[in-house]
C-alpha positions as CSV (number, residue, x, y, z in Angstrom):
1,M,63.9,72.0,30.7
2,N,61.8,69.0,31.9
3,G,58.1,69.9,31.9
4,A,58.8,73.6,31.4
5,R,55.8,75.7,30.3
6,Q,56.2,78.2,27.5
7,Q,54.0,81.1,26.6
8,P,51.4,80.2,24.0
9,V,52.0,81.6,20.5
10,N,49.5,82.7,17.8
11,V,49.7,80.6,14.6
12,E,47.0,82.5,12.7
13,G,48.6,83.2,9.3
14,F,51.6,80.9,10.1
15,D,53.5,80.3,6.8
16,L,56.1,77.5,6.8
17,A,57.9,79.1,3.8
18,N,58.3,82.4,5.8
19,P,58.2,81.3,9.4
20,P,58.3,83.7,12.4
21,E,61.7,84.7,13.7
22,G,62.9,82.0,16.1
23,F,60.8,79.2,14.7
24,A,63.8,77.2,13.5
25,A,65.5,77.5,16.9
26,D,62.4,76.6,18.9
27,P,59.4,75.3,16.9
28,F,57.8,73.5,19.8
29,P,55.5,76.3,21.1
30,Y,54.2,76.6,17.5
31,Y,53.7,72.9,17.2
32,D,51.7,72.9,20.5
33,A,49.5,75.8,19.2
34,L,48.9,74.2,15.9
35,L,47.8,71.0,17.6
36,R,45.5,72.9,19.9
37,T,44.0,75.4,17.4
38,A,44.8,74.6,13.8
39,P,45.8,70.9,13.3
40,V,45.2,71.3,9.5
41,L,46.3,74.7,8.4
42,P,46.1,76.0,4.8
43,Q,49.2,77.7,3.5
44,P,49.5,80.8,1.2
45,D,50.8,78.6,-1.6
46,G,47.8,76.2,-1.5
47,S,49.6,73.5,0.6
48,L,48.6,72.3,4.0
49,L,50.3,71.8,7.4
50,V,49.1,68.6,9.1
51,S,50.0,68.2,12.8
52,R,48.0,65.5,14.5
53,H,49.4,62.1,15.1
54,A,46.3,60.3,13.9
55,D,46.3,62.2,10.6
56,L,50.0,61.5,9.9
57,D,49.6,57.9,10.8
58,R,46.7,57.6,8.3
59,I,48.5,59.5,5.6
60,Y,51.6,57.3,5.9
61,R,49.6,54.1,5.6
62,D,47.5,55.2,2.6
63,T,49.9,55.3,-0.3
64,R,47.1,55.2,-2.9
65,L,45.6,58.5,-1.8
66,F,48.8,60.2,-0.5
67,S,51.7,60.0,-2.9
68,S,55.4,60.4,-2.1
69,D,56.3,61.4,-5.7
70,K,57.5,65.0,-5.7
71,K,58.0,65.8,-9.4
72,K,55.3,68.4,-9.4
73,V,56.6,70.1,-6.2
74,F,60.3,69.9,-7.0
75,A,60.2,71.0,-10.6
76,P,59.7,74.7,-9.8
77,K,61.8,74.5,-6.7
78,F,64.9,73.0,-8.3
79,G,64.3,73.1,-12.1
80,D,63.1,70.0,-13.9
81,A,66.5,69.3,-15.6
82,S,68.7,70.0,-12.5
83,P,70.9,67.7,-10.5
84,L,68.8,68.1,-7.3
85,F,65.5,67.4,-9.2
86,E,67.0,64.2,-10.7
87,H,68.2,63.1,-7.2
88,H,65.2,63.9,-5.1
89,T,62.7,62.4,-7.6
90,T,64.6,59.2,-8.1
91,S,65.6,58.3,-4.6
92,L,63.6,55.9,-2.4
93,V,62.0,58.4,-0.1
94,F,60.4,60.5,-2.8
95,S,59.2,57.7,-5.1
96,D,56.1,55.5,-5.4
97,P,55.9,51.9,-6.7
98,P,57.2,50.3,-8.8
99,L,60.5,52.1,-8.2
100,H,60.0,52.3,-4.4
101,T,59.2,48.6,-4.2
102,R,62.3,47.5,-6.2
103,V,64.8,49.6,-4.3
104,R,63.3,49.0,-0.9
105,R,63.4,45.2,-1.5
106,I,67.1,45.3,-2.3
107,M,67.9,47.6,0.7
108,T,65.8,45.5,3.1
109,S,67.5,42.3,2.0
110,A,70.9,43.8,2.9
111,L,69.7,45.1,6.3
112,T,68.4,41.9,7.8
113,P,68.7,41.4,11.6
114,R,71.5,39.0,10.9
115,A,73.4,41.5,8.8
116,I,72.9,44.3,11.3
117,A,74.0,42.0,14.2
118,K,77.2,41.4,12.2
119,M,77.8,45.2,12.0
120,E,77.6,45.7,15.8
121,P,81.3,44.7,16.6
122,G,82.6,47.1,14.0
123,L,80.2,49.8,15.3
124,V,81.5,49.3,18.9
125,A,85.1,49.5,17.7
126,T,84.4,52.7,15.8
127,V,82.7,54.3,18.8
128,D,85.4,53.3,21.2
129,H,88.1,54.6,18.8
130,L,86.3,58.0,18.7
131,L,85.9,58.0,22.5
132,D,89.7,57.5,22.8
133,G,90.1,60.6,20.6
134,L,87.7,62.6,22.8
135,A,89.6,61.8,25.9
136,D,92.8,63.2,24.3
137,R,91.0,66.4,23.4
138,G,89.5,67.1,26.8
139,Q,87.0,69.8,25.5
140,P,85.7,68.4,22.2
141,D,82.9,69.3,20.0
142,L,80.5,66.4,20.4
143,I,79.1,66.8,16.8
144,E,82.3,67.1,14.7
145,D,84.4,64.9,16.9
146,F,81.9,62.2,17.7
147,A,78.2,62.2,16.5
148,A,78.9,63.1,12.9
149,S,81.7,60.6,12.5
150,I,79.8,57.5,13.4
151,P,77.2,57.3,10.6
152,V,79.7,58.3,8.0
153,Q,81.8,55.3,8.9
154,I,78.8,52.9,9.2
155,I,77.2,54.0,5.9
156,G,80.7,54.0,4.3
157,N,81.0,50.4,5.4
158,L,77.5,49.5,3.9
159,L,78.6,50.8,0.5
160,D,82.2,49.6,1.1
161,V,83.6,53.1,0.4
162,P,87.4,53.0,0.9
163,M,88.4,54.8,4.1
164,A,90.7,57.2,2.2
165,E,87.7,58.4,0.1
166,R,85.2,59.2,2.8
167,A,86.2,62.8,3.6
168,P,83.7,64.5,1.3
169,L,80.7,62.4,2.2
170,R,79.4,64.5,5.1
171,D,79.6,67.9,3.2
172,W,77.9,66.4,0.2
173,S,75.1,65.0,2.4
174,L,74.6,68.3,4.3
175,A,74.4,70.3,1.0
176,I,71.9,67.9,-0.7
177,L,69.6,67.6,2.4
178,G,69.9,71.3,3.0
179,A,68.1,71.9,-0.3
180,L,65.0,70.3,1.1
181,E,64.3,73.2,3.4
182,P,61.0,75.0,2.7
183,A,62.8,78.2,1.6
184,L,66.3,78.3,-0.1
185,S,68.9,80.9,-0.9
186,E,70.6,80.9,-4.2
187,A,73.8,79.9,-2.5
188,Q,72.1,76.9,-0.8
189,L,70.6,75.8,-4.1
190,A,73.9,76.1,-6.0
191,A,75.7,74.1,-3.3
192,G,73.1,71.3,-3.5
193,H,73.3,71.0,-7.3
194,R,77.1,70.9,-7.0
195,A,77.1,68.3,-4.3
196,V,74.9,66.0,-6.4
197,E,77.1,66.3,-9.4
198,E,80.3,65.7,-7.5
199,F,78.8,62.7,-5.7
200,K,77.6,61.3,-9.0
201,I,81.1,61.5,-10.5
202,Y,82.6,59.8,-7.5
203,L,80.0,57.0,-7.5
204,Q,80.4,56.3,-11.2
205,G,84.0,55.4,-10.5
206,L,83.1,53.4,-7.4
207,I,80.4,51.5,-9.2
208,A,82.8,50.6,-12.1
209,R,85.3,49.2,-9.6
210,R,82.6,47.2,-7.8
211,R,81.3,45.7,-11.1
212,A,84.9,44.6,-11.8
213,K,85.3,43.2,-8.3
214,P,81.9,42.5,-6.5
215,G,81.7,42.6,-2.8
216,D,80.1,40.3,-0.2
217,L,76.4,40.1,-1.1
218,E,75.4,39.6,2.5
219,I,76.7,42.9,3.7
220,D,77.6,45.0,0.6
221,V,74.6,47.1,-0.3
222,L,76.3,48.5,-3.4
223,T,76.9,45.1,-4.8
224,R,73.3,44.2,-4.2
225,L,72.1,47.3,-5.9
226,I,74.4,46.7,-8.9
227,Q,73.3,43.1,-9.3
228,G,69.7,44.3,-9.1
229,E,69.9,46.7,-12.0
230,G,69.2,46.2,-15.7
231,A,66.4,44.4,-17.3
232,E,63.0,43.2,-16.0
233,G,62.1,46.5,-14.4
234,K,65.2,46.7,-12.2
235,L,67.5,49.7,-11.5
236,S,68.7,51.9,-14.3
237,E,72.1,53.6,-14.0
238,T,70.5,56.8,-12.8
239,E,68.4,55.0,-10.2
240,L,71.4,53.1,-9.0
241,I,73.5,56.2,-8.5
242,Q,70.8,58.3,-6.9
243,N,69.8,55.7,-4.4
244,C,73.5,55.3,-3.4
245,I,73.4,59.0,-2.6
246,F,70.1,58.5,-0.8
247,I,71.6,55.8,1.4
248,L,74.4,58.1,2.6
249,N,72.1,61.1,3.1
250,A,69.3,59.2,4.9
251,G,71.7,57.4,7.2
252,H,74.0,60.3,8.0
253,E,72.0,63.4,8.9
254,T,69.3,61.8,11.0
255,T,71.7,59.5,13.0
256,T,74.1,62.4,13.7
257,N,71.1,64.4,15.0
258,L,69.9,61.4,17.1
259,I,73.2,61.1,18.9
260,G,73.8,64.8,19.3
261,N,70.3,65.5,20.4
262,G,70.4,62.6,22.8
263,L,73.6,63.8,24.5
264,A,72.2,67.4,24.7
265,L,68.9,66.2,26.2
266,L,70.7,64.2,28.9
267,N,72.8,67.2,29.7
268,D,69.7,69.4,29.9
269,H,67.8,66.9,32.0
270,P,70.2,65.8,34.7
271,Q,67.7,63.8,36.6
272,Q,67.0,61.7,33.5
273,K,70.8,61.4,32.9
274,Q,71.3,60.1,36.5
275,R,68.4,57.7,36.1
276,L,69.9,56.2,32.9
277,Q,73.3,55.9,34.6
278,E,71.7,54.1,37.5
279,H,69.5,51.9,35.2
280,P,71.5,51.3,32.0
281,E,68.9,48.8,30.9
282,L,66.7,51.8,30.1
283,I,68.9,52.7,27.1
284,K,66.5,51.4,24.5
285,P,63.4,53.3,25.7
286,A,65.7,56.3,26.3
287,V,66.7,56.3,22.6
288,E,63.0,56.1,21.6
289,E,62.2,59.1,23.8
290,M,65.1,61.0,22.3
291,L,63.6,60.2,18.9
292,R,60.2,61.4,20.0
293,F,61.2,64.5,22.0
294,R,63.7,65.9,19.5
295,S,62.9,64.1,16.3
296,P,65.9,64.3,13.9
297,N,63.5,64.6,11.0
298,Q,60.8,67.2,11.9
299,L,59.0,67.4,8.5
300,G,57.7,65.1,5.8
301,N,55.6,65.6,2.7
302,R,52.9,63.8,0.7
303,E,50.7,64.9,-2.2
304,T,47.0,64.0,-2.6
305,T,46.2,61.9,-5.7
306,A,42.5,62.5,-5.5
307,E,40.1,64.7,-3.4
308,A,40.6,63.8,0.3
309,E,39.4,64.9,3.7
310,I,41.7,65.6,6.6
311,G,40.4,66.9,9.9
312,G,37.0,67.8,8.3
313,L,38.6,69.8,5.5
314,R,38.0,68.8,1.9
315,I,41.3,68.9,0.0
316,P,41.6,68.8,-3.8
317,A,43.8,66.4,-5.7
318,G,47.4,67.5,-6.2
319,T,47.6,69.3,-2.8
320,N,51.1,69.2,-1.1
321,L,50.9,68.2,2.5
322,H,53.6,69.2,5.0
323,L,53.6,66.5,7.7
324,L,54.8,68.0,11.0
325,I,56.4,65.0,12.6
326,G,57.8,67.1,15.4
327,A,54.2,68.2,16.3
328,A,52.7,64.8,15.9
329,N,55.2,63.5,18.4
330,R,53.9,66.0,21.0
331,D,50.2,65.2,20.4
332,P,48.5,64.9,23.8
333,A,45.9,62.6,22.3
334,V,48.7,60.0,22.1
335,F,51.4,61.0,24.6
336,E,50.8,61.7,28.3
337,D,52.6,64.9,29.3
338,P,54.2,65.2,25.8
339,G,56.4,68.2,26.9
340,V,58.1,66.0,29.5
341,F,61.3,64.1,28.6
342,D,60.9,60.7,30.2
343,I,63.5,58.0,29.3
344,A,61.2,55.2,30.5
345,R,58.1,56.4,28.5
346,T,56.0,53.5,27.4
347,P,54.2,53.0,25.1
348,N,56.0,55.4,22.8
349,R,54.3,55.4,19.4
350,H,56.4,58.2,17.9
351,L,56.6,58.8,14.2
352,A,60.3,59.8,14.0
353,F,60.8,57.0,11.3
354,A,57.5,57.9,9.5
355,G,55.2,54.9,9.0
356,G,53.5,52.6,6.6
357,P,55.2,51.3,3.5
358,H,57.6,54.2,3.6
359,V,58.8,53.6,7.2
360,C,62.5,54.2,7.4
361,V,64.3,51.2,5.9
362,G,67.3,51.8,8.2
363,L,65.5,52.3,11.4
364,T,67.0,49.2,13.1
365,L,70.5,50.3,12.2
366,A,69.8,53.9,13.3
367,R,68.5,52.6,16.7
368,L,71.6,50.4,17.1
369,E,74.0,53.3,16.3
370,G,72.1,55.6,18.8
371,R,72.1,53.0,21.5
372,V,75.8,52.0,21.2
373,A,77.0,55.6,20.8
374,I,75.1,57.1,23.8
375,E,75.5,54.1,26.1
376,R,79.2,53.9,25.6
377,F,79.7,57.7,25.7
378,L,77.8,57.9,29.0
379,S,79.8,55.0,30.5
380,R,83.1,56.5,29.5
381,F,82.3,60.1,30.4
382,P,79.6,60.1,33.1
383,R,80.4,63.6,34.3
384,Y,80.3,65.3,30.9
385,R,78.6,68.6,30.6
386,L,78.0,71.0,27.6
387,K,79.7,74.3,27.6
388,P,78.1,77.6,26.5
389,G,78.3,78.1,22.8
390,R,76.3,75.2,21.4
391,I,75.2,76.0,17.8
392,P,71.8,74.9,16.5
393,G,71.7,73.3,13.1
394,G,69.4,76.2,11.9
395,R,67.1,74.0,9.8
396,I,63.4,73.4,9.9
397,R,63.2,69.9,8.3
398,F,66.2,68.4,10.2
399,R,66.7,69.1,13.9
400,G,70.1,68.9,15.4
401,Y,73.2,70.8,16.3
402,A,76.1,72.2,14.2
403,A,78.3,72.2,17.3
404,L,78.1,71.0,20.9
405,P,81.2,72.1,22.8
406,A,81.7,70.0,26.0
407,E,83.8,69.3,29.0
408,L,84.2,65.6,29.7
409,G,84.9,65.9,33.4
């Protein structure tokens, strides 16, 4: 609850690959302890946990010393000839220049303020249609029936995926992103490989259709990517396919979590909910606080390209760094009363979208989706409340809910 104090925990010997029981459900006491006693913590496998806001900010900005390339880390995890390895070492988020520069330029050119403004009426219509459906249900699941449906439609629109073909997108996304967890079961690994292969087959057909009949260059990201491939260092067929997969994954899971987490936080902090209802102009800072307080993406990674120093510790080249975004967003050196959920917090220098050259390319669209979804939901159902039985997502890297049963009032 707002400002609630929790018992301190001991993080001596903390291992992210084998975390203590309950860590996935409530990592925040561990984050606070890491910030207080071990902001740079060596791991049994030679990697490091990094928690402080200043350290993450520096790492994000220095792409020369801290690489996003994950071939070395992912080869033993996935197998260096596997579908997941191909995907996660080719997509925008786990790549360095020149690939990162080429792909990001194309995506950025399709996500201009003008292009995003043109998306807003369609987003409002999508949200209102879903709200009509919630009203008919009476006691819906705010994840399945609302939060998860919004980004699938918006990203589907970006790639101009026909409506009748969007059903598998969410399950593919969940399986592929689930494979990024620090520890995986054989079943999770197999599901991730299968999802990449199925998604690739689907995209090969979609790309062939789009080549034959290009879309509107101003709003169709897939057409932009297609016309950017080929000679002169542009996108190969593999790069094209894998970055289409990335666009869906990056836009789906995190935005679903932003909306679901936001509605849960307002339910759990009724004074803040009432404050937002009385002052709807606070919706933008409220969304920023939701991003800080329960960051949809809790964990990032970088690898050192040369010997480096972090927090007074000398680190050899080739060291994998686990960047604890969820901890950095509670750093008392940056945020006053970081354990308090305050929808009017300002300034709010959170790192929910990472930073530096790898700052999330879709952050403006994600903010718009969160603002429109939460604002219109709260206006339509001001007396909503969550019922017992909410189901956490159960992940370490991505924080959200698998289910949020609710009464709409």
